[in-house]
C-alpha positions in Angstrom: 164.1 154.8 170.1 161.2 153.9 167.5 159.2 156.8 167.0 156.8 154.8 164.1 156.9 151.4 165.9 153.7 150.2 164.1 155.1 151.5 160.9 157.1 148.7 158.7 159.9 149.0 156.0 157.7 150.1 152.9 157.8 147.7 150.4 157.1 147.4 146.4 154.1 145.2 146.1 153.0 145.6 142.7 149.6 147.0 141.6 147.5 144.2 142.4 148.6 144.7 146.1 145.8 146.1 148.5 148.3 146.9 151.7 148.1 150.5 152.2 151.5 150.5 153.5 153.2 149.0 150.7 154.3 150.7 147.2 151.7 149.9 144.3 154.0 151.5 141.3 156.8 152.8 142.9 159.8 150.6 142.9 163.1 152.3 143.5 165.5 149.7 142.1 163.5 149.1 138.9 166.1 150.2 135.6 163.7 152.4 133.5 165.7 154.2 130.7 169.4 153.3 131.9 169.0 153.9 135.5 166.8 153.0 138.8 163.3 154.7 139.3 165.0 156.0 142.6 167.4 158.4 140.4 164.6 159.1 138.0 162.6 160.5 140.4 165.1 161.6 143.7 162.1 162.3 146.2 162.7 164.3 149.0 161.1 164.6 152.8 160.1 168.4 153.5 161.0 168.7 157.0 158.7 171.6 157.5 155.4 169.7 156.5 156.6 166.4 157.7 158.1 167.0 160.7 156.9 170.1 162.3 153.2 170.6 160.7 150.5 169.7 163.4 147.4 170.7 161.6 147.1 174.1 162.6 145.3 176.6 160.5 143.7 180.1 160.7 140.9 178.5 162.4 142.3 176.2 165.0 145.2 174.3 166.5 147.1 171.8 165.4 145.6 167.7 165.3 149.2 165.9 165.7 151.2 166.6 168.2 155.0 166.4 167.1 157.5 167.3 170.1 158.5 163.6 170.1 158.1 163.0 173.4 160.5 165.8 174.6 159.4 169.3 176.2 162.9 171.0 176.2 163.4 172.7 172.4 167.1 171.4 171.6 165.9 168.3 172.8 163.4 167.8 171.0 164.9 168.9 167.9 167.2 166.3 168.6 164.0 163.3 168.7 162.8 165.4 165.6 166.0 164.3 163.4 166.0 160.5 164.6 162.3 160.5 164.2 162.7 162.3 160.4 165.5 159.7 159.3 163.3 156.5 160.8 160.5 157.7 158.8 163.0 158.0 155.7 164.6 154.9 156.0 160.9 153.4 156.3 159.8 155.3 153.3 163.0 154.5 151.0 163.5 158.0 150.6 167.3 159.4 149.8 167.1 163.0 150.5 165.3 165.7 152.6 165.2 169.4 152.3 165.1 171.9 155.4 164.5 175.5 156.4 167.0 176.4 159.5 164.2 176.8 161.9 162.6 173.7 160.9 165.8 171.7 162.3 166.3 174.2 165.2 163.8 176.9 166.9 165.1 180.3 167.1 166.4 181.5 170.5 166.5 184.7 172.1 169.3 186.1 170.2 171.5 185.1 166.5 174.1 183.4 168.5 171.9 181.0 170.5 170.5 179.9 167.8 173.2 179.2 165.5 174.7 177.5 168.7 171.0 175.0 168.6 171.8 175.2 164.8 175.2 173.3 165.2 174.2 170.6 167.8 171.1 169.5 165.6 173.7 169.5 162.8 176.0 167.1 164.6 173.2 164.8 164.7 172.4 165.1 161.4 175.7 164.3 160.3 175.9 161.2 162.3 172.4 160.2 161.2 173.2 161.1 156.9 176.6 159.1 157.5 174.7 155.9 158.8 172.1 155.8 156.5 173.6 157.6 153.1 170.7 160.2 153.1 171.4 163.9 152.4 169.9 167.3 151.8 168.4 167.7 148.5 168.9 171.6 149.2 168.6 173.7 152.3 167.2 177.5 153.2 166.7 180.1 155.1 162.8 181.0 156.8 162.8 184.3 156.2 159.3 185.0 156.6 158.1 183.4 159.9 159.2 185.7 162.6 157.4 189.2 163.1 160.7 190.6 162.2 160.1 189.7 158.3 157.0 191.2 158.7 157.6 193.5 155.7 159.7 191.1 153.8 163.4 190.1 154.8 165.8 191.3 151.5 162.7 193.5 150.6 162.0 195.0 153.8 162.5 198.6 154.3 164.8 198.1 157.5 168.7 197.8 156.5 169.0 196.4 160.0 166.4 193.7 158.9 168.7 193.2 155.9 171.3 192.8 157.5 169.8 190.1 160.2 168.7 188.0 157.0 171.5 187.9 155.4 173.4 187.0 158.4 170.4 184.1 158.6 171.2 183.2 154.9 174.6 182.8 155.5 174.5 180.4 158.2 171.7 178.3 156.3 174.2 178.3 153.5 177.2 177.3 156.0 174.4 174.2 157.1 173.8 173.4 153.6 177.4 173.1 152.7 178.1 171.0 155.7 175.8 168.4 155.2 176.6 168.0 152.1 173.1 169.8 150.2 173.0 170.0 146.3 170.9 173.2 146.3 169.7 176.1 147.8 166.6 177.7 147.5 165.2 181.1 147.8 161.3 181.0 148.5 160.5 184.8 149.0 157.3 184.3 151.2 157.6 187.8 152.2 159.0 189.4 149.2 156.5 191.6 147.9 154.1 194.2 149.0 150.4 194.8 149.6 150.3 198.1 148.5 152.4 200.7 146.1 151.4 203.9 148.4 154.0 203.3 150.9 156.6 200.9 148.4 159.8 201.8 146.8 159.6 199.1 144.5 162.9 200.0 142.5 164.9 199.8 145.7 163.3 196.7 146.8 163.7 194.7 143.7 167.8 195.7 143.7 167.8 194.8 147.4 166.7 191.3 146.8 169.2 190.9 144.0 171.7 192.6 146.6 171.3 189.3 148.7 171.2 187.0 146.2 174.7 188.1 144.8 175.7 188.3 148.3 175.1 184.8 149.1 176.5 183.3 145.9 179.6 185.2 146.6 179.9 183.7 150.1 178.8 180.4 149.0 181.1 180.0 146.3 183.9 180.9 148.4 183.4 178.4 151.0 183.0 176.0 148.2 179.4 175.4 147.2 179.0 174.3 144.0 175.6 173.1 143.6 172.5 175.2 142.3 170.9 178.0 143.8 167.4 178.0 143.1 164.3 180.8 143.0 161.0 179.4 143.9 158.1 181.0 142.5 154.6 181.6 143.8 152.5 184.8 143.0 150.9 185.6 145.9 150.3 184.4 149.9 150.8 186.0 152.5 151.8 189.1 150.2 149.5 190.3 147.9 151.9 191.0 145.3 155.1 188.9 145.6 157.9 189.5 143.0 158.9 186.2 142.5 155.2 185.7 140.8 156.0 182.5 138.6 158.6 181.3 135.9 158.7 183.7 133.8 158.9 186.4 136.4 161.7 185.1 138.1 163.7 184.2 135.0 163.4 188.0 134.0 164.5 189.2 136.9 167.5 186.4 137.2 168.7 188.1 133.9 168.1 191.4 134.4 170.7 191.4 137.5 173.3 188.7 135.9 172.6 185.9 138.0 171.5 183.5 135.7 174.7 181.7 135.6 174.4 180.2 139.4 170.6 180.4 139.5 167.4 178.3 138.5 163.9 177.5 139.3 162.3 175.2 142.0 159.0 174.9 140.4 156.0 173.9 142.6 152.7 172.5 141.2 150.6 174.6 143.5 152.4 177.8 143.2 152.3 177.3 139.0 148.0 177.0 140.1 148.0 179.8 142.0 149.8 181.9 139.5 146.8 181.1 136.7 148.8 178.6 135.0 149.1 174.6 135.0 152.3 172.7 136.3 153.3 171.8 133.2 153.3 175.2 131.7 155.7 176.4 134.4 157.9 173.6 134.2 158.1 173.9 130.2 159.0 177.9 131.0 161.7 177.0 133.0 163.2 173.8 130.7 163.1 175.7 127.7 164.4 178.9 128.9 167.6 176.9 130.7 166.5 177.4 134.3 164.9 173.9 135.1 166.6 172.8 138.7 163.8 171.1 140.8 160.6 170.4 142.0 157.9 170.9 144.9 155.7 167.9 144.3 152.3 168.7 145.5 148.9 169.9 144.5 146.2 172.6 145.5 142.3 172.6 145.4 140.6 173.8 142.7 138.0 175.2 144.9 140.4 176.6 147.5 142.3 180.1 146.3 144.7 179.4 148.9 148.6 177.1 148.5 147.1 173.9 150.0 150.1 172.1 149.9 148.1 168.3 149.0 150.1 165.6 148.6 149.8 164.8 144.9 147.7 161.8 143.4 147.1 163.1 140.0 148.6 161.4 137.5 147.9 163.6 134.5 149.6 166.3 136.3 152.8 163.8 137.0 152.8 162.4 133.9 153.2 165.6 132.0 155.2 166.9 134.6 157.7 163.6 134.6 157.1 164.6 130.5 159.2 167.8 131.0 161.6 166.3 133.2 162.8 163.5 131.2 162.8 166.0 128.0 165.4 168.3 130.6 167.7 165.2 130.1 166.2 164.2 133.8 167.4 166.0 137.5 170.8 166.5 138.4 171.1 168.1 141.8 167.2 168.8 142.1 164.6 166.3 142.4 160.7 165.8 144.0 160.3 167.0 147.2 157.2 166.5 148.7 156.6 170.2 150.1 152.6 168.4 151.0 151.0 168.1 154.2 148.2 165.9 155.4 144.7 167.5 155.8 143.9 168.5 159.5 141.4 165.4 160.1 144.3 162.9 159.4 145.8 162.8 162.8 147.7 159.7 162.8 151.0 159.0 161.8 149.8 156.4 159.6 148.2 158.9 157.7 151.5 160.8 157.1 153.2 157.2 155.9 150.1 156.5 153.7 149.9 159.9 152.0 153.7 159.4 150.8 152.9 156.3 149.6 150.3 157.7 147.5 152.2 160.6 146.6 155.2 158.4 145.3 153.0 155.8 143.5 151.6 158.7 141.6 155.1 159.9 140.5 155.5 156.5 139.6 152.8 156.1 137.4 153.9 159.6 135.8 157.2 158.6 134.9 155.6 155.4 133.7 153.4 157.2 131.8 155.8 159.5 130.5 158.0 156.7 129.5 155.2 155.2 126.9 154.2 158.7 125.6 157.7 159.7 124.3 157.9 155.9 123.1 154.3 156.0 121.5 155.5 159.3 119.5 152.1 160.5 118.5 152.4 163.7 121.0 155.4 164.7 119.4 154.9 164.1 115.8 151.9 166.4 115.8 153.8 169.2 117.5 157.0 168.3 115.1 154.0 168.5 111.9 152.1 171.0 113.0 155.5 173.3 112.9 157.0 171.6 109.5 156.7 175.1 107.3 159.1 176.5 109.0 162.0 174.1 107.6 161.4 175.1 104.1 160.2 178.4 102.2 158.8 180.8 103.6 159.0 179.7 107.2 162.7 178.6 106.7 163.1 182.7 105.2 161.2 183.7 108.7 163.3 181.8 111.1 166.4 182.3 109.2 166.0 186.3 109.2 166.1 186.3 106.1 162.7 188.0 105.2 161.4 191.4 106.1 158.0 193.0 106.4 158.2 194.3 102.4 159.3 190.4 101.4 156.5 189.0 103.3 154.0 191.6 102.3 154.9 191.1 98.6 154.3 187.2 99.3 151.3 188.0 101.1 149.6 190.5 98.4 150.3 187.5 95.7 148.9 184.8 97.7 145.3 185.9 99.0 143.8 184.4 102.1 145.9 181.7 103.6 144.6 178.6 104.9 144.5 177.2 108.6 144.9 173.9 110.3 143.0 172.3 113.7 144.9 172.5 116.6 143.1 169.1 117.3 143.1 169.1 120.8 140.8 166.9 121.4 142.3 164.4 119.9 145.6 164.8 121.4 144.1 164.5 124.7 142.5 161.3 123.4 145.8 160.1 122.4 146.8 161.1 125.9 144.1 158.7 127.6 144.8 155.9 125.6 148.8 155.8 126.1 147.8 156.1 129.8 144.7 153.5 130.3 145.0 151.2 126.8 146.8 148.1 126.1 
């Protein structure tokens, strides 16, 4: 059965094409820097937004039905899997990402829920074998059910902690079974509303305990992939513990988890934390925690996680600069944690949204390659800090300077000269590379 019969296989037609159902910049087989574009970008479908989200918001119900012609929850989940693989094949996506509750809805008991997951996993395995598509990463939804109103690992209730642990165990088993390269922890409710009722230290320790238990179990059943933390500053909780990349890295180092965990950076989460997307990627890269990316964009006029498809090529170009500087993806990739706007209530809109996002990151990759080849940005930064290569600067970075020696130098030197940061020039260079000949 075809769920999207009006949608053709999406082909690359080039920049001059006017077709809304064709790639204009993403040519998956084009070789760039020695490997195909698809291997640079490693695009993935988000199961939750793409196959499940119906356009509902806090003020209204959904505008697009996604039960795929079925009323029984298990039958609907199986049809959803079939539809997902039809969509991914037509969009030429190689990966998908999932929460456990995306692929099969929760039942009355944990045992019944797990049985539903196994049934759908059987179908997913068949579809993967037929297509070669596989999970980029899996995760557990530890935020949607009312039991997680006070968090999951950070809950004040040990019973909730135990249920969350059981759910994580099953989600890890599914990820391993389906060949996922990573497992993500997004602490959607791991935080607090007020310190008046919160044991901050215990909650932090319990989150680390769950991460440690999950890591040890996963390794014991043969999982060799990466664990990821996905930072987010707020929403739904007022204060979330994984606020940004730096906060998450500090947490991982404090609890000795840095050997197994990296970061999954989302663009919209970065801006909600008051950072740029590039900033969060740079922190992760420089600190050795670069792992994967949730590709989307937020609306600067709105103060929440709008999860829009990415179409800002400045953002995608600077993001791909960081990916290339990191040596490229290994187990991670670009997951479209994005959804169409509520009035975009056709499946055709969903395909066009994916095309726009994929083309935007293909453009970003092309620009990033040109920026590195152009060399002006990298050379400027190198020259700006060249003083640390010799003389006084080398004494500072080499650990040979003392406060006394630096004071003696300053007293003998008098006033020091400063240099221009030339930000406007560098922004013009970026435009020149992006739009010049």
